[in-house]
LOLORO-721969 format. One record per residue (C-alpha): residue number from 1; residue in one letter; chain; z, x, y. Coordinates in Angstrom, 3 decimals. Each point is the difference from the previous one (the first is absolute). Layout:
+-----+--------+--------+----------+----------+----------+
: num : residu : chaine :       c3 :       c1 :       c2 :
+-----+--------+--------+----------+----------+----------+
: NUM :      a :      A :        Z :        X :        Y :
...
+-----+--------+--------+----------+----------+----------+
END
This chain:
+-----+--------+--------+----------+----------+----------+
: num : residu : chaine :       c3 :       c1 :       c2 :
+-----+--------+--------+----------+----------+----------+
:   1 :      m :      A :   14.560 :  -23.201 :    5.963 :
:   2 :      k :      A :   -2.407 :   -1.013 :    2.610 :
:   3 :      n :      A :   -3.614 :   -0.364 :   -1.996 :
:   4 :      k :      A :   -0.078 :    0.360 :   -3.627 :
:   5 :      t :      A :   -3.794 :   -0.581 :   -0.026 :
:   6 :      l :      A :   -0.704 :    2.763 :    2.584 :
:   7 :      v :      A :    2.440 :    2.298 :   -1.820 :
:   8 :      s :      A :   -1.857 :   -0.388 :   -3.224 :
:   9 :      i :      A :   -3.326 :    0.689 :    1.616 :
:  10 :      i :      A :    1.590 :    3.103 :    1.561 :
:  11 :      l :      A :    1.101 :    1.043 :   -3.490 :
:  12 :      l :      A :   -3.506 :   -0.791 :   -1.434 :
:  13 :      t :      A :   -1.371 :    2.333 :    2.772 :
:  14 :      f :      A :    2.190 :    2.890 :   -1.098 :
:  15 :      f :      A :   -1.610 :   -0.876 :   -3.458 :
:  16 :      v :      A :   -3.476 :    0.321 :    1.361 :
:  17 :      i :      A :    0.480 :    3.125 :    1.919 :
:  18 :      s :      A :    1.334 :    1.919 :   -3.155 :
:  19 :      f :      A :   -2.340 :   -1.586 :   -2.252 :
:  20 :      i :      A :   -3.123 :    0.856 :    2.016 :
:  21 :      s :      A :    1.376 :    3.483 :    1.275 :
:  22 :      n :      A :    0.884 :    1.451 :   -3.401 :
:  23 :      i :      A :   -3.333 :   -0.430 :   -1.861 :
:  24 :      i :      A :   -1.609 :    3.112 :    1.439 :
:  25 :      g :      A :    1.605 :    2.531 :   -2.446 :
:  26 :      p :      A :   -0.891 :   -1.756 :   -3.286 :
:  27 :      i :      A :   -3.732 :   -0.346 :    1.059 :
:  28 :      i :      A :   -0.172 :    3.783 :    1.178 :
:  29 :      p :      A :   -1.923 :    1.168 :   -3.470 :
:  30 :      d :      A :   -2.392 :   -3.323 :    0.752 :
:  31 :      l :      A :   -0.682 :    1.284 :    3.710 :
:  32 :      i :      A :   -0.683 :    3.717 :   -1.125 :
:  33 :      r :      A :   -2.467 :   -1.422 :   -2.785 :
:  34 :      t :      A :   -1.750 :   -2.733 :    2.089 :
:  35 :      f :      A :   -0.575 :    1.970 :    3.045 :
:  36 :      h :      A :    0.014 :    3.530 :   -1.398 :
:  37 :      l :      A :    2.636 :    1.442 :    1.849 :
:  38 :      s :      A :    2.228 :    3.346 :    0.003 :
:  39 :      l :      A :    3.825 :   -0.279 :    0.207 :
:  40 :      t :      A :   -0.255 :    0.653 :    3.757 :
:  41 :      l :      A :   -2.468 :   -2.729 :    0.872 :
:  42 :      v :      A :    1.549 :   -2.468 :   -2.104 :
:  43 :      s :      A :    3.327 :    0.677 :    1.736 :
:  44 :      l :      A :   -1.485 :   -0.969 :    3.204 :
:  45 :      l :      A :   -0.006 :   -3.559 :   -1.222 :
:  46 :      p :      A :    3.955 :   -0.357 :   -0.338 :
:  47 :      f :      A :   -0.158 :    1.715 :    3.272 :
:  48 :      a :      A :   -2.076 :   -2.480 :    1.692 :
:  49 :      f :      A :    2.497 :   -2.642 :   -0.997 :
:  50 :      f :      A :    3.260 :    1.680 :    1.059 :
:  51 :      i :      A :   -1.209 :    1.612 :    3.051 :
:  52 :      a :      A :   -0.628 :   -3.434 :    1.038 :
:  53 :      y :      A :    3.791 :   -0.479 :    0.539 :
:  54 :      g :      A :    0.152 :    2.518 :    2.278 :
:  55 :      v :      A :   -2.878 :   -1.087 :    2.148 :
:  56 :      t :      A :    0.766 :   -3.859 :   -0.292 :
:  57 :      s :      A :    3.898 :   -0.439 :    0.195 :
:  58 :      i :      A :    0.432 :    0.517 :    3.638 :
:  59 :      p :      A :   -3.093 :   -2.192 :    1.189 :
:  60 :      a :      A :    1.329 :   -2.615 :   -2.496 :
:  61 :      g :      A :    3.237 :    0.024 :    1.791 :
:  62 :      i :      A :   -1.706 :   -0.806 :    3.340 :
:  63 :      l :      A :   -2.364 :   -2.666 :   -1.654 :
:  64 :      l :      A :    3.357 :   -1.663 :   -1.402 :
:  65 :      e :      A :    1.274 :   -0.052 :    3.646 :
:  66 :      t :      A :   -3.070 :   -1.618 :    1.263 :
:  67 :      f :      A :   -1.091 :   -2.321 :   -2.830 :
:  68 :      h :      A :    2.999 :   -0.592 :   -1.999 :
:  69 :      e :      A :    0.541 :    0.015 :   -3.821 :
:  70 :      k :      A :   -2.124 :   -2.379 :   -1.245 :
:  71 :      k :      A :   -3.193 :    1.198 :    1.713 :
:  72 :      v :      A :    0.797 :    3.422 :   -1.112 :
:  73 :      m :      A :    0.393 :   -0.834 :   -3.507 :
:  74 :      l :      A :   -3.343 :   -1.821 :    0.001 :
:  75 :      m :      A :   -1.755 :    2.951 :    1.781 :
:  76 :      a :      A :    1.698 :    2.379 :   -2.809 :
:  77 :      f :      A :   -1.069 :   -2.116 :   -2.885 :
:  78 :      g :      A :   -3.427 :   -0.361 :    1.628 :
:  79 :      l :      A :   -0.184 :    3.948 :   -0.072 :
:  80 :      a :      A :    1.102 :    0.005 :   -3.660 :
:  81 :      t :      A :   -2.863 :   -2.468 :   -0.905 :
:  82 :      l :      A :   -2.745 :    1.746 :    2.158 :
:  83 :      g :      A :    1.021 :    3.419 :   -1.486 :
:  84 :      s :      A :   -0.036 :   -1.373 :   -3.447 :
:  85 :      l :      A :   -3.191 :   -1.876 :    0.451 :
:  86 :      l :      A :   -1.671 :    3.148 :    1.459 :
:  87 :      i :      A :    0.568 :    2.042 :   -3.162 :
:  88 :      v :      A :   -1.121 :   -2.669 :   -2.273 :
:  89 :      l :      A :   -3.178 :   -0.557 :    1.731 :
:  90 :      s :      A :   -0.730 :    3.673 :    0.745 :
:  91 :      p :      A :    1.880 :    2.188 :   -2.604 :
:  92 :      h :      A :   -0.812 :    3.596 :    1.315 :
:  93 :      y :      A :    2.429 :    2.782 :    0.776 :
:  94 :      l :      A :   -0.578 :   -0.300 :    3.831 :
:  95 :      t :      A :    0.599 :   -3.669 :   -0.138 :
:  96 :      a :      A :    3.014 :    0.130 :   -2.101 :
:  97 :      l :      A :    1.624 :    2.408 :    2.592 :
:  98 :      l :      A :   -0.690 :   -2.644 :    2.810 :
:  99 :      s :      A :    1.217 :   -2.577 :   -2.522 :
: 100 :      l :      A :    3.228 :    1.685 :   -0.981 :
: 101 :      f :      A :    0.656 :    0.444 :    3.747 :
: 102 :      l :      A :   -0.289 :   -3.518 :    0.842 :
: 103 :      i :      A :    2.142 :   -1.343 :   -2.821 :
: 104 :      g :      A :    2.629 :    2.818 :    1.119 :
: 105 :      s :      A :   -0.063 :   -1.331 :    3.689 :
: 106 :      g :      A :    0.544 :   -3.672 :   -1.420 :
: 107 :      m :      A :    3.037 :    1.407 :   -2.042 :
: 108 :      a :      A :    1.566 :    1.797 :    2.982 :
: 109 :      m :      A :   -0.426 :   -3.193 :    2.030 :
: 110 :      l :      A :    1.720 :   -1.989 :   -2.322 :
: 111 :      q :      A :    2.815 :    2.380 :   -0.405 :
: 112 :      v :      A :    0.523 :    0.020 :    3.649 :
: 113 :      v :      A :    0.260 :   -3.679 :   -0.181 :
: 114 :      i :      A :    2.128 :   -1.004 :   -2.995 :
: 115 :      n :      A :    3.173 :    1.698 :    0.340 :
: 116 :      p :      A :    1.265 :   -1.383 :    3.447 :
: 117 :      l :      A :   -1.662 :   -3.419 :   -1.278 :
: 118 :      l :      A :    2.143 :    0.026 :   -3.063 :
: 119 :      r :      A :    2.993 :    0.368 :    1.880 :
: 120 :      t :      A :   -0.615 :   -2.940 :    2.277 :
: 121 :      a :      A :   -1.539 :   -2.096 :   -2.824 :
: 122 :      g :      A :    2.990 :    0.588 :   -2.408 :
: 123 :      g :      A :    2.684 :    0.236 :    2.613 :
: 124 :      e :      A :    1.830 :    3.073 :    1.065 :
: 125 :      e :      A :    2.997 :   -0.737 :   -2.485 :
: 126 :      h :      A :   -2.547 :    0.477 :   -3.066 :
: 127 :      y :      A :   -2.132 :    2.737 :    1.369 :
: 128 :      a :      A :    1.470 :    2.804 :   -2.174 :
: 129 :      n :      A :   -0.114 :   -2.218 :   -3.062 :
: 130 :      y :      A :   -3.666 :   -0.831 :    0.608 :
: 131 :      s :      A :   -0.955 :    3.679 :    0.740 :
: 132 :      v :      A :    1.383 :    0.798 :   -3.439 :
: 133 :      w :      A :   -2.201 :   -2.541 :   -1.648 :
: 134 :      a :      A :   -2.909 :    0.840 :    1.975 :
: 135 :      q :      A :    0.277 :    3.559 :   -1.301 :
: 136 :      l :      A :    0.252 :   -1.294 :   -3.588 :
: 137 :      i :      A :   -2.966 :   -2.021 :    0.486 :
: 138 :      f :      A :   -1.936 :    2.785 :    1.461 :
: 139 :      g :      A :    0.910 :    2.239 :   -3.062 :
: 140 :      f :      A :   -1.067 :   -2.637 :   -2.526 :
: 141 :      a :      A :   -3.439 :   -0.367 :    1.949 :
: 142 :      s :      A :   -0.510 :    3.615 :   -0.500 :
: 143 :      f :      A :    0.720 :   -0.229 :   -3.760 :
: 144 :      l :      A :   -2.197 :   -2.917 :   -0.393 :
: 145 :      s :      A :   -3.085 :    1.447 :    2.083 :
: 146 :      p :      A :   -1.100 :    2.408 :   -2.861 :
: 147 :      m :      A :    0.809 :   -2.439 :   -2.506 :
: 148 :      v :      A :   -2.568 :   -2.331 :    1.521 :
: 149 :      y :      A :   -2.370 :    3.090 :    0.060 :
: 150 :      q :      A :    0.417 :    0.692 :   -3.509 :
: 151 :      y :      A :   -0.730 :   -3.764 :   -0.869 :
: 152 :      f :      A :   -3.109 :   -0.238 :    1.997 :
: 153 :      i :      A :   -1.281 :    3.213 :   -1.588 :
: 154 :      g :      A :    0.952 :   -1.510 :   -3.515 :
: 155 :      i :      A :   -2.237 :   -2.778 :    0.684 :
: 156 :      n :      A :   -2.671 :    2.108 :    1.095 :
: 157 :      l :      A :    0.264 :   -0.701 :    3.760 :
: 158 :      p :      A :   -0.959 :    3.010 :    2.206 :
: 159 :      w :      A :    2.843 :    1.328 :    2.245 :
: 160 :      l :      A :   -1.863 :   -1.507 :    3.157 :
: 161 :      s :      A :    1.003 :   -3.296 :   -1.467 :
: 162 :      l :      A :    3.479 :    0.741 :    1.351 :
: 163 :      y :      A :   -1.392 :   -0.184 :    3.257 :
: 164 :      i :      A :   -1.297 :   -3.353 :   -0.594 :
: 165 :      l :      A :    3.377 :   -1.285 :   -0.879 :
: 166 :      f :      A :    1.161 :    1.660 :    3.133 :
: 167 :      i :      A :   -2.359 :   -1.950 :    1.785 :
: 168 :      g :      A :    1.332 :   -3.290 :   -1.531 :
: 169 :      i :      A :    3.635 :    1.001 :    0.498 :
: 170 :      s :      A :   -0.405 :    0.795 :    3.794 :
: 171 :      a :      A :   -1.944 :   -3.542 :    0.616 :
: 172 :      v :      A :    2.497 :   -1.735 :   -1.736 :
: 173 :      m :      A :    2.801 :    1.764 :    2.204 :
: 174 :      m :      A :   -1.785 :   -0.703 :    3.356 :
: 175 :      l :      A :   -0.235 :   -3.923 :   -1.439 :
: 176 :      v :      A :    3.604 :    0.152 :   -0.829 :
: 177 :      t :      A :    0.949 :    1.842 :    3.446 :
: 178 :      v :      A :   -2.117 :   -2.405 :    2.051 :
: 179 :      s :      A :    1.575 :   -3.261 :   -1.583 :
: 180 :      t :      A :    3.708 :    1.348 :    0.613 :
: 181 :      p :      A :    2.012 :   -0.396 :    3.171 :
: 182 :      f :      A :    1.396 :    3.091 :    1.194 :
: 183 :      p :      A :    3.399 :    0.248 :    2.199 :
: 184 :      k :      A :    0.057 :    1.964 :    3.059 :
: 185 :      v :      A :    1.263 :    3.406 :   -0.755 :
: 186 :      e :      A :    2.554 :    1.470 :    2.353 :
: 187 :      l :      A :    0.424 :    3.722 :   -0.748 :
: 188 :      a :      A :    3.443 :    1.414 :   -0.125 :
: 189 :      h :      A :    0.816 :    2.874 :    2.392 :
: 190 :      d :      A :   -0.437 :    2.593 :   -2.466 :
: 191 :      e :      A :   -3.061 :   -1.404 :   -1.328 :
: 192 :      k :      A :   -1.962 :    0.207 :    3.171 :
: 193 :      p :      A :   -2.165 :    3.178 :    0.556 :
: 194 :      g :      A :    0.855 :    1.779 :    3.088 :
: 195 :      a :      A :   -2.189 :    1.462 :    2.916 :
: 196 :      i :      A :   -2.021 :    3.398 :   -0.422 :
: 197 :      a :      A :    2.693 :    1.846 :    1.924 :
: 198 :      i :      A :    2.617 :   -1.168 :   -2.736 :
: 199 :      h :      A :   -2.728 :    1.494 :   -2.874 :
: 200 :      l :      A :   -0.230 :    2.978 :    1.761 :
: 201 :      e :      A :    3.738 :    0.424 :    0.377 :
: 202 :      l :      A :    0.455 :   -0.560 :   -3.624 :
: 203 :      f :      A :   -2.518 :    2.625 :   -0.825 :
: 204 :      k :      A :    2.402 :    2.470 :    1.706 :
: 205 :      n :      A :    2.656 :   -0.719 :   -2.417 :
: 206 :      k :      A :   -0.185 :    2.334 :   -2.935 :
: 207 :      q :      A :    1.384 :   -2.599 :   -2.379 :
: 208 :      v :      A :   -2.745 :   -2.431 :    0.977 :
: 209 :      i :      A :   -2.601 :    2.699 :   -1.074 :
: 210 :      l :      A :    1.766 :    0.926 :   -2.918 :
: 211 :      y :      A :   -0.045 :   -3.723 :   -1.464 :
: 212 :      f :      A :   -3.480 :   -0.559 :    1.041 :
: 213 :      l :      A :   -0.862 :    2.919 :   -2.321 :
: 214 :      a :      A :    2.392 :   -1.356 :   -2.692 :
: 215 :      m :      A :   -2.102 :   -3.287 :   -0.178 :
: 216 :      l :      A :   -3.159 :    1.817 :    0.162 :
: 217 :      c :      A :    1.243 :    2.106 :   -3.236 :
: 218 :      y :      A :    1.277 :   -3.074 :   -1.552 :
: 219 :      v :      A :   -3.329 :   -2.186 :    0.243 :
: 220 :      g :      A :   -2.164 :    3.126 :   -0.666 :
: 221 :      t :      A :    2.062 :    0.634 :   -3.259 :
: 222 :      e :      A :   -0.114 :   -3.634 :   -0.906 :
: 223 :      q :      A :   -3.732 :   -0.531 :    0.349 :
: 224 :      g :      A :   -0.934 :    3.920 :   -0.928 :
: 225 :      i :      A :    1.223 :   -0.995 :   -3.568 :
: 226 :      a :      A :   -1.087 :   -3.441 :   -0.225 :
: 227 :      t :      A :   -3.439 :    0.785 :    1.221 :
: 228 :      w :      A :   -0.639 :    2.789 :   -2.500 :
: 229 :      i :      A :    1.959 :   -1.143 :   -2.966 :
: 230 :      s :      A :   -3.054 :   -1.298 :   -1.784 :
: 231 :      q :      A :   -2.325 :    2.607 :    0.610 :
: 232 :      f :      A :    2.466 :    2.589 :   -0.906 :
: 233 :      l :      A :    0.533 :   -1.615 :   -3.416 :
: 234 :      q :      A :   -3.638 :   -0.064 :   -0.653 :
: 235 :      t :      A :   -0.496 :    3.583 :    0.999 :
: 236 :      y :      A :    2.944 :    1.756 :   -1.636 :
: 237 :      h :      A :    0.468 :   -2.180 :   -3.144 :
: 238 :      g :      A :   -3.286 :   -1.997 :   -0.441 :
: 239 :      l :      A :    1.604 :   -3.174 :    0.464 :
: 240 :      n :      A :   -1.830 :   -3.326 :    0.843 :
: 241 :      p :      A :    0.600 :   -0.571 :    3.644 :
: 242 :      q :      A :   -0.712 :   -3.779 :   -0.381 :
: 243 :      i :      A :    2.588 :   -0.332 :   -2.615 :
: 244 :      d :      A :    2.645 :    2.811 :   -0.313 :
: 245 :      g :      A :   -0.454 :    0.580 :    4.035 :
: 246 :      a :      A :    0.256 :   -3.351 :    1.163 :
: 247 :      n :      A :    3.113 :   -0.642 :   -2.421 :
: 248 :      t :      A :    1.788 :    3.368 :    1.377 :
: 249 :      i :      A :   -0.447 :   -1.045 :    3.710 :
: 250 :      a :      A :    1.060 :   -3.426 :   -0.934 :
: 251 :      y :      A :    3.303 :    1.337 :   -1.591 :
: 252 :      y :      A :    0.153 :    2.653 :    3.083 :
: 253 :      w :      A :    0.392 :   -3.275 :    2.495 :
: 254 :      g :      A :    1.799 :   -2.055 :   -2.474 :
: 255 :      l :      A :    2.770 :    2.646 :   -0.501 :
: 256 :      m :      A :    0.176 :    0.607 :    3.651 :
: 257 :      t :      A :    0.999 :   -3.572 :    0.439 :
: 258 :      a :      A :    2.723 :    0.170 :   -2.760 :
: 259 :      g :      A :    1.130 :    3.357 :    1.327 :
: 260 :      g :      A :    0.551 :   -1.601 :    3.430 :
: 261 :      i :      A :    2.438 :   -2.688 :   -1.662 :
: 262 :      l :      A :    2.065 :    2.896 :   -1.235 :
: 263 :      g :      A :   -0.172 :    1.706 :    3.324 :
: 264 :      i :      A :    1.255 :   -3.112 :    1.862 :
: 265 :      v :      A :    3.185 :   -0.017 :   -2.790 :
: 266 :      l :      A :    0.403 :    3.988 :    0.611 :
: 267 :      l :      A :    0.011 :   -0.408 :    3.920 :
: 268 :      k :      A :    2.899 :   -2.076 :   -0.379 :
: 269 :      l :      A :    1.925 :    2.608 :   -1.851 :
: 270 :      l :      A :   -1.216 :    3.466 :    1.635 :
: 271 :      d :      A :   -1.218 :    1.469 :    2.927 :
: 272 :      s :      A :   -3.633 :   -0.389 :    0.753 :
: 273 :      r :      A :   -0.468 :    3.551 :    0.450 :
: 274 :      i :      A :    1.420 :    0.657 :   -3.575 :
: 275 :      v :      A :   -2.257 :   -2.497 :   -1.374 :
: 276 :      l :      A :   -3.035 :    1.100 :    1.712 :
: 277 :      v :      A :    0.669 :    3.893 :   -1.271 :
: 278 :      a :      A :    0.567 :   -1.271 :   -3.594 :
: 279 :      f :      A :   -2.921 :   -2.220 :   -0.161 :
: 280 :      t :      A :   -2.490 :    2.582 :    1.452 :
: 281 :      f :      A :    1.111 :    2.830 :   -2.105 :
: 282 :      l :      A :   -0.657 :   -2.173 :   -2.928 :
: 283 :      a :      A :   -3.461 :   -1.040 :    1.306 :
: 284 :      m :      A :   -0.815 :    3.490 :    0.482 :
: 285 :      i :      A :    0.903 :    0.801 :   -3.653 :
: 286 :      a :      A :   -2.211 :   -3.036 :   -1.131 :
: 287 :      l :      A :   -2.877 :    1.349 :    2.070 :
: 288 :      a :      A :    0.359 :    3.376 :   -1.838 :
: 289 :      f :      A :   -0.107 :   -1.793 :   -3.399 :
: 290 :      a :      A :   -3.100 :   -2.131 :    1.145 :
: 291 :      l :      A :   -1.761 :    2.738 :    1.270 :
: 292 :      y :      A :    0.589 :    2.979 :   -2.642 :
: 293 :      g :      A :    0.880 :   -2.327 :   -3.203 :
: 294 :      n :      A :   -2.256 :   -1.465 :   -2.686 :
: 295 :      a :      A :   -1.609 :   -3.477 :    0.152 :
: 296 :      i :      A :    2.954 :   -1.744 :   -1.356 :
: 297 :      i :      A :    2.333 :    1.517 :    2.529 :
: 298 :      a :      A :   -2.310 :   -0.538 :    2.775 :
: 299 :      l :      A :   -0.049 :   -3.918 :   -1.034 :
: 300 :      i :      A :    3.822 :   -0.062 :    0.277 :
: 301 :      a :      A :    0.297 :    2.341 :    2.838 :
: 302 :      f :      A :   -2.061 :   -1.340 :    2.385 :
: 303 :      p :      A :    1.704 :   -3.429 :    0.068 :
: 304 :      l :      A :    3.358 :    1.671 :    0.259 :
: 305 :      i :      A :   -1.209 :    1.485 :    3.058 :
: 306 :      g :      A :   -0.190 :   -3.467 :    1.483 :
: 307 :      f :      A :    3.387 :   -0.991 :   -1.136 :
: 308 :      f :      A :    1.852 :    2.941 :    1.812 :
: 309 :      a :      A :   -2.252 :   -0.288 :    2.944 :
: 310 :      s :      A :    1.162 :   -3.683 :    0.500 :
: 311 :      v :      A :    2.896 :    0.973 :    2.229 :
: 312 :      m :      A :   -1.746 :    2.181 :    2.286 :
: 313 :      y :      A :   -1.655 :   -2.326 :    2.556 :
: 314 :      p :      A :    3.155 :   -2.235 :    0.778 :
: 315 :      i :      A :    2.202 :    2.843 :   -0.057 :
: 316 :      i :      A :   -2.385 :    1.966 :    2.563 :
: 317 :      f :      A :   -0.151 :   -2.931 :    2.122 :
: 318 :      s :      A :    3.575 :   -0.872 :    0.140 :
: 319 :      l :      A :    1.077 :    3.469 :    0.617 :
: 320 :      a :      A :   -2.855 :    0.483 :    2.742 :
: 321 :      l :      A :    1.315 :   -3.251 :    1.852 :
: 322 :      n :      A :    3.555 :    0.838 :   -0.411 :
: 323 :      s :      A :   -0.512 :    3.567 :    1.407 :
: 324 :      v :      A :   -0.807 :   -1.232 :    3.695 :
: 325 :      s :      A :    2.296 :   -2.190 :    2.142 :
: 326 :      e :      A :   -2.892 :   -1.910 :    2.003 :
: 327 :      h :      A :   -3.639 :   -1.047 :   -0.106 :
: 328 :      h :      A :   -0.197 :   -0.926 :   -3.557 :
: 329 :      g :      A :   -2.982 :   -2.164 :    0.372 :
: 330 :      s :      A :   -1.983 :    2.904 :    1.369 :
: 331 :      f :      A :    1.124 :    2.435 :   -2.588 :
: 332 :      a :      A :   -0.846 :   -2.293 :   -2.867 :
: 333 :      g :      A :   -3.364 :   -0.205 :    1.366 :
: 334 :      i :      A :   -0.252 :    3.797 :   -0.115 :
: 335 :      i :      A :    1.322 :    0.250 :   -3.271 :
: 336 :      v :      A :   -2.414 :   -2.873 :   -1.294 :
: 337 :      t :      A :   -3.094 :    2.285 :    1.417 :
: 338 :      g :      A :    1.117 :    2.361 :   -2.769 :
: 339 :      i :      A :   -1.654 :   -2.142 :   -2.578 :
: 340 :      v :      A :   -2.987 :    2.073 :    0.990 :
: 341 :      g :      A :    1.179 :    2.247 :   -2.406 :
: 342 :      g :      A :   -1.643 :   -2.119 :   -2.733 :
: 343 :      a :      A :   -3.032 :    1.075 :    1.474 :
: 344 :      i :      A :    0.510 :    3.981 :    0.420 :
: 345 :      f :      A :    1.582 :    0.862 :   -3.182 :
: 346 :      p :      A :   -2.175 :   -1.567 :   -2.213 :
: 347 :      f :      A :   -2.891 :    1.659 :    1.970 :
: 348 :      i :      A :    1.694 :    3.415 :   -0.339 :
: 349 :      v :      A :    0.667 :   -0.491 :   -3.566 :
: 350 :      g :      A :   -3.799 :   -0.629 :   -0.690 :
: 351 :      g :      A :   -1.291 :    2.809 :    2.213 :
: 352 :      i :      A :    2.175 :    2.610 :   -2.093 :
: 353 :      g :      A :   -0.817 :   -1.665 :   -3.015 :
: 354 :      d :      A :   -3.775 :    0.635 :    0.381 :
: 355 :      i :      A :    0.698 :    3.534 :    0.612 :
: 356 :      f :      A :    3.027 :    0.930 :   -2.530 :
: 357 :      g :      A :    0.150 :   -3.225 :   -2.122 :
: 358 :      l :      A :    1.677 :   -3.173 :    0.507 :
: 359 :      k :      A :    3.384 :    1.170 :   -1.579 :
: 360 :      t :      A :    0.326 :    2.746 :    2.655 :
: 361 :      g :      A :   -0.917 :   -2.842 :    2.495 :
: 362 :      m :      A :    2.582 :   -2.313 :   -1.100 :
: 363 :      s :      A :    2.633 :    3.058 :   -0.006 :
: 364 :      i :      A :    0.015 :   -0.147 :    3.698 :
: 365 :      l :      A :    2.204 :   -3.248 :   -0.240 :
: 366 :      f :      A :    2.808 :    2.380 :   -1.159 :
: 367 :      l :      A :   -0.024 :    0.902 :    3.808 :
: 368 :      s :      A :    0.275 :   -3.372 :    1.333 :
: 369 :      m :      A :    2.624 :   -0.956 :   -2.687 :
: 370 :      g :      A :    1.757 :    3.136 :    1.083 :
: 371 :      y :      A :   -0.045 :   -1.189 :    3.852 :
: 372 :      i :      A :    1.560 :   -3.295 :   -1.117 :
: 373 :      f :      A :    2.643 :    1.868 :   -2.104 :
: 374 :      s :      A :    1.068 :    1.944 :    2.816 :
: 375 :      i :      A :    0.850 :   -2.987 :    1.884 :
: 376 :      g :      A :    3.093 :   -0.614 :   -1.630 :
: 377 :      f :      A :    1.274 :    3.280 :    1.238 :
: 378 :      w :      A :   -0.876 :   -0.122 :    3.729 :
: 379 :      a :      A :    0.140 :   -3.718 :    0.635 :
: 380 :      k :      A :    3.021 :   -0.762 :    2.370 :
: 381 :      p :      A :    0.011 :   -3.869 :    0.443 :
: 382 :      l :      A :    2.146 :   -1.636 :    2.631 :
: 383 :      v :      A :    0.891 :   -2.715 :   -2.611 :
: 384 :      s :      A :   -0.093 :    0.544 :   -3.696 :
: 385 :      n :      A :   -0.690 :   -2.659 :   -2.517 :
: 386 :      k :      A :    2.860 :   -2.476 :   -0.793 :
: 387 :      r :      A :    1.548 :    0.566 :   -3.263 :
: 388 :      i :      A :    2.106 :   -2.350 :   -2.427 :
: 389 :      f :      A :    2.932 :    2.801 :    0.131 :
: 390 :      d :      A :   -0.167 :    0.574 :    3.602 :
+-----+--------+--------+----------+----------+----------+
END
């Protein structure tokens, strides 16, 4: 281990990214009420946040080459601070759109920095272990974020107070980053993004397109559910979004973390494609119960979707990278761009929801889950996951 302090800061950064990113779903009913919005208009708010990943990720990589890790992290936390300050000082709909775009840009920049930095700070031999810890911390923060919102509401603080908290968190992270020495990061060969010509070559590969769409569908499904859970429970079951909605979203993320632990075990026993097909099928069943069952069933089924969706991201990513023989760094960048699915799908759900009802809008997520389900049948990785009994 090369730098325990920096590793701790990187893991804390994973926590901060998740904590800030996943507050949007719980506050959707507050945003609708405060700004008098339709489902379509409110869905543009998470759209603004997640579209920032598509806009910012490549420029962040260029900035990283020029200014290096510490300065880019400071820029990222600065953007998060500015975005949070903007919505606190001017709580209007258009301001909120700009605010969430700035915060999303900051989170995207952090994502670009911290993965290779974690490998360098913790040592290559510890990278896999720390990556697992990072995902668990990410999941715990997703669980905690709605709980903090619920606590604030319980002591009669408005939802905007969360963004005052974010200002404080970002400012503290800037101070911590400034005061911490950073090592020089040498990217491994497969971590280096390639030239434009390499990206164009990759886009001619059918597998690249298929896996980009897979990541688009996964993040779109994950956020399409998390964004609308609270509003769905209020609309169809009359449940309090600040209590029942926030709790359900918290358990959705919490069970996603628990499912990830089970997934790690199963991937040591079974082919990853079998695990993906089984978990996705169960997630689709859980979605059907959540949308068409009664209130009690919905409160149980929505978190179960998180549990079964837990294996999708790591399996899609590993199958993708194991399906090409070269240019893994560039391919990984293309796949990560699929995070913009978190912008597209909640917007589509909201648009359909305004016309046909939110239940119909959320039913389109069966299509994105169906695509993920299909991966288990057409994926042909060059290398399969290593299992205990191989």
